N, C-alpha and C positions, 0 to 999 in steps of 0.2 A: 577424803571422807568428810562430808559436810552434813551438820546435825545442828539442831536447835539445843539450847540449854536444856539441863534436867534429864538428859537422855544416857546413855549407855557410853556415850562418846570417849571419857576417860578411860572405862576398863577397855574400849574397844583398842584405844591407844596402846595400853598395857600388853596386849594381846600380840600386838604387830611388834613392839618395841623387843618382846621376849624373843622374837625370830633372831638369829645370829648375823643374819644377813641383812638388816633392816636399820634404818636410823628414822627416827622420828622428830617431828616437831610440833609444838604444843599450840595452839591458836595465835599463829604468826601475824593476824590482822586486828589482835585485841588491842594492841596501841595506837593504830591509827583509828581505831572506832572510838576510843575515849577521848582523844584528841577531837574528834571531828564532833561528836557530840555533846562534848562538855560534861558526862553523866560521872557521878560521884560513885565509883565501885571501890570495895576493899582493895587497899593497896594500890590505888589509880596512879600515884607518883612514881612507885615503883615498878609499876606496868608501861608506863610512858617510857621510862627511862631503860626499859631492858630491851627495847624492839624498836625497830624503824616505823616510824610513825606516816611514811609516805609509802600508799599502796604500791606503787611501783617499784620500790626497792624492795619490798617484802616479795613482790613476784620474781623480781631479779634474783635473789636470793635463794628461792625454790627452785630456780632453774640452774642453778650451780651445781657442779660435779659432786658425785657422793666422796665420803672418804675411802680411802683404800680398804677393800675387802667388802664392802657393802655394795649390794645391788638393787636394795628396794629402799624408796624415800616416801615414808608415810606422814601426811601432814593431815593434822586434827584441824577441822576449821568449823567455826560456829556461823552459821549464815545469817545470824542479826547483827554480824560485825559487817555485812555487806552495804553500800549506799545505794540507793534508788537510782542515781545517777550514774553509778560506776559503769565503765565500759566491762563486760565480763568474756570478752572475747578471749582472753589469756587462758581461760578454764579450759578451752577445748584442748589446751597443749598437755593436760593430764589426763589420767583416767581418774573419771569422778563417779563417785558412790554417794547417794543420799540416803541419810540416816534418820528415820521418822518415830514419832511416837504420836499416842493419841492426844489431841492438845488438851482436854480436862484433864489427864494424867499429870502432862506438862505442868499447866498453871498451878493445879494444887500443890506440886513438888517445889513451883517457883515461889509461889507468895510465903511458902513456909521459911524463906530464905531472904526474900526480899519484901517493902512495903506495898508495891503497888506493880502491876503488871498490864502491859497494853497489848493488842495483837501483834504488833511488830518487835516484839521483845522475845518472843518465842519460836522465831525462825520458819514456820511453815509457809509464810507468804514469801519469804525470799527463797525457799528451796523452790517453788513455783516459778520463781525468776531464773534460777539455773536449769531447770527443766526446761525452760522455753529458751533459753540461750545457748543449749548445745544441740548440735547436728545431730546426734543419734540419743535416742533414749539412756540414760545412764541406769544402773541396777538401783533398786530402791529396796532397802532394808526395812521393814517395820521391827522396831524393838521388841515387842511382845512375841512375836513369830521368831528372832532370834535367840531369844533367852530359853526357848522351849527346844532350840535344838541347836545350841551355836556351834558345834564341829560340823554339821550340815552346811549351814551358812558360810562358815570358813573355808571349808574344802571348795564349796564352789566358787568363791571369790578369788581363791589361789589357782583355781583352773582356769576362770576368767581372765587371770592377769597373766598366765604362763609361768608360773611359779610354783614350787612343790609345796604341798601343805605339811605342817610340822605340829605334832601335839603339843609343842611347846607354847601354842597360842592358847592353849585351855586353861593354862595355869600359868602362875609366875608368883615370886617372892615378894611378900608384903613390904612396905617402906615407899620411903620417897624415890624420886629418881633424878638424876642431874638434868635429864631434859623438861622435867616439870617445869610449868612457869612459875614466876614468881609469885602469882597470887594463889599456887597451890596449898600454902597454910590454910586459906581463906574457904576453900572449896573442896578439898580433896581427901578429907578424913577419912570417908568410908571407902575410896579407892585405895589410898594407903593402906588400910587395915585388911583389904582382900586379898585373895589368893587365886581369884578365878572369876568366873561369871556368876551373879547371883542366879539361883533358880527363877522362872517366874513365878508373880503371885499377884492376884487382883489387888489393886491400889485404892485407896479411899479416894474419891474425888469430891466431897461437900464442899460445893462452892459459894460464895455470896453471889449477889444478882449480877455484880458488876465483874466478877470474876467468870461466873457462866458466861457472861455475855462476850467476854474475850474470847473464851475456848469457842462459843458458838461462830464467831465474826472468823476464826482460822479454819473452822471445820470442813468447808466446801474445799481448801487447799489441801486439807488431810487426805480427805477423801478422794481427790483425785490423784495425789500418790500413793494413797493405799491401793487403790485399784490397780496400780502396776508393780505392787510389791513383787520381789522375788518369792515364789513358792518353792521349796526344796522338800 
């Protein structure tokens, strides 16, 4: 599942982790991204120490056999962790889903947590890279649509994957998880307090001129992806 930031990606990870047959991995390319870019994120040193920093090693780990009793491996990926020059051929070995959100909403949420935002920070441009790198069109899920009917979308995804749906995906216990990245204390307060997907509601998108320009630069990518979105 490839998402940009400030989306429902962590709640989606909770839904899949609550399945008894599933193991999840949280943003496995984060350390490689921080080391490559030099960006100063909360818990930067801890993140880099917690994961492989070589993308090839990350991919090798994603291909490892699952633990006994688990048959589904769910990876929560952030598309802004990808590098423009990176060979994305390995993605074809996995079942890929793109999780998108309106860029104005993403930027409005992003700048409440970070001082600045640029088009490459919110993942939509990189989601188009993924779309173009794949041999077949992946499912595209719009967060706004999903939150209006989580069960219908999750049932469709399970059917597409050839696995049974369980209503355990619709609610989960509050609190942290061992599988959460070491950055979770800085970013996951809302998800740790949650017990299910929040109902959809309109979001405030009062943006500065710069932030509106960032959202505008990403809108063509979003509109291309949005036109392909899953309709259930």
